[in-house]
C-alpha positions in Angstrom: 3.0 -6.4 10.8 -0.3 -7.3 9.3 0.5 -7.0 6.0 3.9 -8.9 6.7 1.4 -11.8 7.3 -0.9 -10.8 4.0 2.2 -11.0 1.9 4.3 -14.6 3.2 0.4 -16.3 2.9 0.1 -14.9 -0.5 3.6 -16.4 -1.8 3.1 -20.1 0.4 -0.5 -20.0 -0.7 0.9 -19.4 -4.2 3.7 -21.9 -3.5 1.5 -25.0 -1.7 -0.2 -24.7 -5.1 2.4 -24.8 -7.6 5.3 -26.8 -5.5 7.6 -25.4 -8.5 10.1 -24.6 -5.6 10.1 -26.8 -3.2 10.5 -29.5 -5.8 13.3 -27.6 -7.5 15.0 -27.5 -4.6 15.1 -30.1 -3.1 15.9 -31.5 -6.0 19.0 -29.9 -6.3 20.0 -30.6 -2.6 18.9 -34.3 -2.6 21.2 -35.2 -6.2 24.5 -31.8 -4.6 24.8 -34.0 -1.6 24.2 -37.7 -3.3 27.0 -36.9 -5.5 29.5 -36.0 -2.8 28.9 -38.1 -0.7 29.8 -40.8 -3.6 32.8 -38.7 -4.1 33.9 -39.1 -0.4 32.2 -42.3 0.3 32.9 -43.9 3.8 35.3 -42.6 5.1 36.4 -39.7 8.1 36.9 -37.3 5.6 32.8 -37.3 4.6 32.2 -37.0 8.8 35.1 -34.1 8.1 33.5 -31.8 5.8 30.1 -32.3 6.7 29.5 -29.1 7.7 31.0 -27.5 4.5 28.7 -30.4 2.2 25.2 -28.7 4.2 26.0 -25.3 3.6 27.3 -25.9 -0.1 23.9 -27.6 -0.6 22.2 -25.3 0.8 24.2 -22.3 -0.8 23.6 -23.3 -4.4 19.5 -24.7 -4.1 18.5 -21.6 -1.9 20.2 -19.7 -5.2 17.9 -21.4 -7.1 14.7 -20.2 -5.5 15.7 -16.8 -4.4 16.1 -16.0 -8.3 13.1 -18.4 -9.4 10.8 -16.8 -6.6 11.1 -13.0 -7.7 11.2 -13.9 -11.4 7.1 -15.5 -10.9 5.9 -11.8 -10.0 7.9 -10.4 -12.1 6.6 -12.6 -15.1 2.6 -12.6 -13.9 3.0 -8.3 -13.3 2.0 -9.0 -9.3 4.8 -7.2 -8.3 3.4 -4.2 -10.2 -0.2 -4.2 -7.8 2.0 -4.9 -4.5 3.5 -1.8 -5.5 0.7 0.1 -6.0 -0.7 -1.1 -2.7 -0.8 0.9 0.4 2.3 -0.6 1.9 5.7 0.5 2.4 8.6 -0.6 0.3 10.1 -2.2 3.5 7.3 -3.9 4.5 7.3 -5.8 1.0 10.9 -6.5 1.8 10.0 -7.6 5.3 7.1 -10.3 3.7 9.0 -11.4 0.7 12.3 -12.1 2.3 10.2 -13.9 5.3 9.0 -16.1 2.9 11.7 -17.3 1.1 13.0 -17.5 5.0 10.6 -20.1 5.2 12.0 -22.1 2.3 14.9 -21.8 3.2 13.8 -23.2 6.1 12.6 -26.2 4.7 15.4 -27.0 2.7 17.3 -26.8 5.7 15.3 -29.3 7.3 15.4 -31.7 4.1 19.4 -31.2 3.9 19.8 -32.1 7.4 18.3 -35.7 7.0 19.8 -36.2 4.4 23.6 -35.6 5.5 22.6 -37.3 9.0 21.1 -41.2 6.4 23.7 -41.2 4.1 27.0 -39.1 5.2 27.5 -38.2 8.8 24.7 -39.4 11.2 26.0 -37.1 13.8 24.4 -34.8 12.8 21.2 -36.1 13.0 21.9 -36.9 17.0 23.3 -33.0 17.2 20.6 -31.8 14.7 18.9 -28.9 17.7 23.2 -28.1 18.7 23.6 -27.6 14.5 20.6 -25.8 14.1 21.2 -22.8 15.6 24.3 -21.6 13.1 22.4 -22.9 10.1 19.1 -21.2 10.6 21.3 -17.2 11.6 23.6 -18.4 8.6 19.9 -19.0 6.3 18.6 -15.1 8.1 21.4 -13.2 6.5 21.8 -15.6 3.7 17.8 -14.8 3.0 17.8 -11.5 3.8 20.5 -10.5 0.9 19.1 -13.1 -1.3 16.0 -11.4 -1.2 17.1 -8.1 -1.8 19.3 -8.9 -4.3 16.8 -11.2 -6.2 15.2 -8.5 -6.7 17.2 -6.6 -8.5 18.8 -9.5 -10.8 14.8 -10.6 -11.6 14.5 -8.8 -14.8 18.1 -10.1 -15.9 17.4 -12.9 -18.8 20.6 -13.9 -17.1 18.8 -13.7 -13.5 20.4 -17.9 -12.3 24.0 -17.2 -12.7 24.2 -13.6 -12.3 22.5 -14.1 -8.6 24.9 -16.5 -7.6 27.8 -14.5 -8.9 26.8 -11.3 -6.9 25.4 -13.2 -3.7 27.7 -15.5 -3.0 30.7 -13.4 -2.2 28.3 -11.1 0.0 27.5 -13.3 2.1 30.6 -15.2 2.2 31.2 -14.1 6.0 28.2 -15.5 7.4 28.6 -18.7 5.7 32.2 -18.4 7.1 31.4 -17.6 11.0 28.2 -20.3 10.6 30.4 -23.2 9.0 32.3 -22.8 12.0 29.5 -22.8 13.9 28.4 -26.3 12.4 31.6 -27.8 12.8 31.8 -27.0 16.3 28.6 -28.3 17.4 30.3 -31.7 15.0 33.3 -32.0 17.2 31.0 -31.6 21.1 30.9 -27.8 21.5 27.9 -26.7 23.5 25.9 -23.8 23.2 27.8 -21.5 25.6 30.7 -22.6 23.5 28.5 -21.0 19.8 27.7 -17.8 22.5 30.7 -16.3 20.5 29.0 -17.6 16.6 26.1 -16.8 17.1 26.3 -13.4 18.5 28.3 -12.6 15.2 25.8 -14.7 13.1 22.5 -11.9 14.4 25.3 -9.0 13.8 25.1 -10.1 9.8 21.6 -11.1 10.0 21.1 -7.4 11.4 23.5 -5.6 9.1 21.8 -7.5 6.0 18.1 -7.0 7.2 18.3 -2.9 7.6 20.3 -3.1 4.5 17.2 -4.7 2.6 15.3 -2.4 4.4 16.5 0.6 3.1 17.1 -0.4 0.1 14.9 -2.6 -1.9 12.3 0.8 -2.6 15.2 1.7 -4.7 15.5 -1.9 -6.8 11.7 -2.3 -7.4 11.3 1.4 -8.7 13.6 0.9 -10.9 
């Protein structure tokens, strides 16, 4: 656990110094929400499309960040140093995944705030319940993205290849999370979300187990 926390702290310190990932992800998210809100206009269609706006924005902005986070370590040869440390590959994966997840959660908070201001105020009023399926969806999305990001980091087309691989794999997570957010915005309570949250938690566990298992094969190659 200490090694995982140290890895998370290392990534967060680097991001705090450069602000490269948060800035780029936030800018993409703001532009995406602005374009979609202008396209839909102040109508009922915008309110109905709110869950889709949330996830489309987060999915593409987060994919950009996931691709870049692995590329930074490859470019600076930091990954080679980490592989030489007496830390298991599974711990390396969990540390990287946790750091990426914190960035994605920060992105989600920004997107929810923007949507509450310019798309649908109901998102802000029910933010606590919206957060449950949204965050659980982010865990599965980030778990898969961390693994696939490591796979595509050495390719020249990583920014294109990662979304091509990641979005189909995480589509079940996104669909279930969308259903949960839609139910919340339609007035559902915590009890009605039980099945949705259970499915998301199951997907999260599956993706995390696969990531811990396969990460060593990916980075050793």
